[in-house]
C-alpha positions in Angstrom: -5.2 17.9 11.2 -1.8 16.6 10.1 -1.4 16.3 6.4 1.5 13.8 6.6 -0.5 11.5 8.8 -3.5 11.6 6.5 -1.3 11.0 3.5 0.4 8.1 5.3 -3.0 6.6 6.0 -4.1 6.9 2.3 -0.8 5.3 1.2 -1.3 2.5 3.6 -4.8 1.8 2.5 -3.8 1.9 -1.2 -1.0 -0.5 -0.4 -3.4 -2.9 1.3 -5.8 -2.8 -1.7 -2.9 -3.5 -4.1 -1.7 -6.5 -2.0 -5.2 -7.9 -1.7 -5.7 -7.5 -5.4 -2.5 -9.3 -6.1 -3.3 -12.1 -3.7 -6.8 -12.5 -5.2 -5.5 -12.7 -8.8 -2.8 -15.2 -7.8 -5.3 -17.5 -6.2 -7.5 -17.3 -9.3 -4.4 -18.3 -11.4 -4.4 -15.2 -13.6 -2.1 -15.4 -16.6 -0.8 -11.8 -16.5 2.1 -12.3 -14.1 4.0 -9.2 -15.0 1.0 -7.0 -14.1 0.7 -8.8 -10.8 4.3 -8.4 -10.0 4.1 -4.6 -10.7 0.9 -4.2 -8.7 2.4 -6.3 -5.8 5.7 -4.3 -5.7 3.9 -0.9 -5.9 1.5 -2.1 -3.2 4.4 -3.1 -0.9 6.1 0.3 -1.5 2.9 2.2 -0.8 2.2 0.1 2.3 5.6 0.4 3.9 6.0 4.1 3.1 2.5 4.8 4.5 3.3 2.9 7.7 6.6 4.8 8.0 4.9 8.2 7.6 2.2 7.4 10.2 4.8 6.0 12.6 7.4 8.8 12.3 5.0 11.8 12.3 4.7 13.4 15.7 1.4 14.8 16.9 1.6 18.5 17.5 -1.5 20.0 19.2 
């Protein structure tokens, strides 16, 4: 069980959730744009760092 791969998966899922939340609130024309910008940027950071961890971690059996 590789801890880096699990952590990368968790980060990717959190990033996807953040991006979906941002998109949902933008479609509903929410008035709190600063919160949406922060959540969107954090979601992007989590998503790409999680993808990078999963992709760059080698399986060692």
